[in-house]
N, C-alpha and C positions, 0 to 999 in steps of 0.2 A: 572955138574960145582961142584966145591968144596964146603964144607960146608963155608968156608970164604967168597967165592964170594956170595952164597946165602944170608948170614946175611949181608953182605954189601949193597945188594940190597934192602933187607927187610928194613934195616936202612934208606936207602934214602927213600923208599916209607912211611915209618912211619913219617920222618920229613916233608915230603910233604902233609902229612896228606891222606893219600891215604889208608892206613891200618892201624888198631888197632892190639894191641899186648896186651896178658894177659897171666899170669902165672897159669898153672894148674899142679895140682899133681895126680899121679896114686896111686892104692892102696899100692904099694910096697914103696911109699915115695920119688919116683923120679920125678923131676920136668921137665917141658917143656914148650915152648911157643907156643900158638896158636895165628894165624895172622888170621884176617878178614879184607875184603875189605870194604872202607867206601864209596865206588861210585857205582852206578847203572849203569850209562851210560856215556861214553865218545863221543863227536861228533866232529869231526876235519871238518871245512869247508873251502875250498880253494877258496881264491877271487883273482883277478888280481894282482899279485905281493906280496899276503901275505896269511894269515890264521887266522882263529879264532878257538878257543877251547872252548867248553862248557862242564861242568861237573855236572853231576847230582850226588849228594850225598844221601846216603842211611841214612834212620834214624835208631836209635837205637830202639830195639823193646819196650823197656820201655819207649821211648819217644812217641812212637804210641800208646802205651795203655793210656799213660797220655792224650794225644790229643783227642782220642775217648772218654775216659770218662769225660773230661771237655766239650766235644761236647754234652753231653747228657744233662747236667744242663741247 
């Protein structure tokens, strides 16, 4: 696929809050974007004449650490 197609698809995923994007820099000063999924699991259940979609979102590592720390007090 072309770069333009990949970026359009990533933009759609970001707009749907299915990926996050962050800017990174390499030692030479070049920058690039790194993408990470924000979901752990997607389940599609087909029923008579329809379907249901359930999305389990992943949590940010910093949020998991905060939850763990707050659970200790």
